[in-house]
C-alpha positions in Angstrom: -27.9 -18.1 -8.8 -29.1 -16.2 -11.5 -26.6 -14.9 -14.3 -26.4 -10.8 -12.8 -26.1 -12.3 -9.6 -22.7 -13.8 -11.3 -21.7 -11.3 -13.1 -21.8 -8.9 -9.8 -20.4 -11.5 -7.8 -16.8 -11.6 -10.2 -16.9 -8.4 -9.9 -16.7 -8.1 -6.0 -14.1 -10.5 -5.9 -11.6 -8.5 -8.3 -12.4 -5.4 -7.1 -11.5 -6.9 -3.6 -8.0 -8.6 -4.4 -7.6 -5.2 -6.9 -8.0 -1.7 -5.2 -6.5 -0.1 -2.2 -8.7 0.0 0.7 -6.3 3.2 1.5 -8.2 4.9 -1.5 -11.7 4.4 -1.2 -12.1 3.6 -4.7 -14.1 0.1 -3.9 -18.1 0.1 -3.8 -20.0 -2.2 -2.6 -21.8 -4.7 -3.6 -25.0 -2.7 -3.5 -23.5 -0.1 -5.2 -23.0 -2.3 -8.3 -26.2 -4.5 -7.8 -28.3 -1.6 -8.2 -25.7 0.3 -10.7 -25.9 -3.2 -13.2 -29.7 -2.4 -12.8 -29.6 0.7 -14.9 -30.3 0.2 -18.2 -27.5 2.0 -19.8 -24.5 0.0 -17.1 -22.8 -2.0 -19.5 -19.9 -4.9 -17.2 -17.9 -6.7 -18.5 -15.6 -9.6 -16.9 -12.5 -11.3 -18.5 -10.4 -14.2 -17.2 -7.4 -13.9 -17.2 -6.4 -15.6 -20.5 -9.0 -12.6 -21.5 -11.8 -14.5 -22.2 -14.8 -12.9 -22.0 -16.7 -14.7 -18.8 -18.9 -12.8 -17.9 -21.5 -9.4 -19.4 -23.8 -7.3 -19.4 -25.2 -6.8 -23.4 -27.2 -3.7 -23.5 -27.6 -3.7 -26.9 -29.3 -6.3 -28.0 -31.9 -8.1 -25.7 -30.3 -6.5 -22.1 -29.7 -10.2 -21.5 -26.8 -10.9 -19.0 -24.4 -13.7 -19.4 -21.8 -15.6 -17.6 -20.6 -19.2 -18.4 -20.9 -21.7 -14.7 -17.7 -23.5 -15.9 -16.0 -20.6 -16.6 -12.2 -19.4 -14.7 -11.9 -17.1 -12.6 -12.8 -13.7 -12.7 -9.4 -12.2 -13.5 -10.4 -8.2 -14.7 -13.4 -6.4 -15.0 -14.3 -2.7 -16.9 -17.9 -1.2 -15.3 -19.4 2.2 -17.9 -22.2 4.1 -18.4 -23.7 5.0 -21.2 -25.4 8.3 -22.7 -27.0 9.7 -25.9 -23.3 10.1 -27.3 -20.5 9.3 -24.8 -19.6 7.0 -22.1 -18.8 7.1 -18.5 -15.8 4.2 -17.2 -17.0 4.3 -13.4 -14.8 1.6 -12.7 -11.7 -0.8 -14.3 -9.9 -3.2 -12.4 -7.5 -5.9 -13.1 -6.3 -8.3 -9.8 -2.6 -7.8 -8.7 -1.1 -11.7 -10.3 -2.6 -11.2 -13.8 -1.4 -7.1 -14.3 0.8 -5.0 -16.7 0.2 -8.9 -18.6 -2.2 -6.3 -21.1 -5.6 -7.3 -19.5 -6.2 -3.9 -19.0 -6.0 -2.6 -22.3 -7.9 -6.4 -23.5 -11.0 -4.6 -21.1 -10.6 -0.9 -22.4 -10.2 -2.3 -26.2 -13.5 -3.6 -25.8 -15.2 -0.9 -24.6 -14.3 0.8 -27.2 -15.5 -1.8 -29.6 -19.2 -1.6 -27.6 -19.3 1.9 -26.6 -19.4 2.8 -30.1 -22.0 0.3 -31.1 -23.9 1.9 -28.4 -23.5 5.2 -30.7 -20.5 6.8 -28.7 -18.1 8.6 -29.7 -16.1 9.4 -26.5 -15.3 8.2 -23.5 -15.1 9.9 -19.7 -13.1 8.4 -16.8 -12.1 10.1 -14.0 -9.1 8.9 -11.1 -8.1 9.9 -8.8 -4.1 11.8 -8.9 -1.5 9.5 -8.5 -3.2 6.3 -9.4 -0.8 4.4 -11.6 -3.1 3.4 -14.2 -2.3 6.8 -16.0 -0.3 4.6 -18.1 -2.6 2.6 -18.6 -4.9 5.5 -19.3 -2.7 7.4 -21.7 -1.2 4.8 -24.2 -4.7 4.4 -24.9 -5.4 7.5 -25.7 -7.0 9.4 -23.1 -6.3 13.4 -21.8 -6.9 15.2 -19.1 -10.1 17.2 -19.8 -10.1 18.4 -15.6 -9.4 18.6 -12.5 -11.8 18.6 -9.6 -9.3 20.0 -6.7 -9.4 17.5 -2.9 -12.1 15.8 -5.0 -11.6 12.6 -2.8 -11.4 11.9 0.7 -9.2 9.0 1.3 -9.3 6.5 4.0 -6.3 8.2 6.4 -8.7 11.7 6.4 -6.7 13.3 3.8 -8.0 14.4 0.2 -6.8 13.9 -3.2 -7.6 15.2 -6.2 -9.5 13.8 -9.2 -8.2 13.9 -12.9 -10.9 14.0 -15.5 -9.4 12.8 -18.7 -11.4 12.3 -22.5 -11.2 10.7 -25.4 -13.1 10.2 -28.6 -13.7 6.9 -30.3 
């Protein structure tokens, strides 16, 4: 199995455990794989101890890396870079590893990698009511906009999207 396929597998494993289907926020395997083909998309997967077990490092040689003997994936971040901005597309931590600092580790590593790629700002969008807002606020993200009724939940109800930004 290629390192890229391993990376997709690890992201999907975390996403399936971490994302509640009621909110429809998870991507399918094809969406993740297609995003990772783009040179502007970056991913990082950590195990429960905060060790990097897979990544797509496009700042250097565009190489994929995945450790065959790595621990189980516990969290991931997926981003897209454009000029001097980075967009946090997805972040997830398996429920058993939440509230242990893994989410903050992922974001801290995102900040470092985004700076290395030349980003000066990071943006993200989330549904209103997402408890991840506590983490985003803790690491310095501030709300900068809203999209009314943007997301459609599994039950058909709609919920607002909130856009956040942070300088790095």
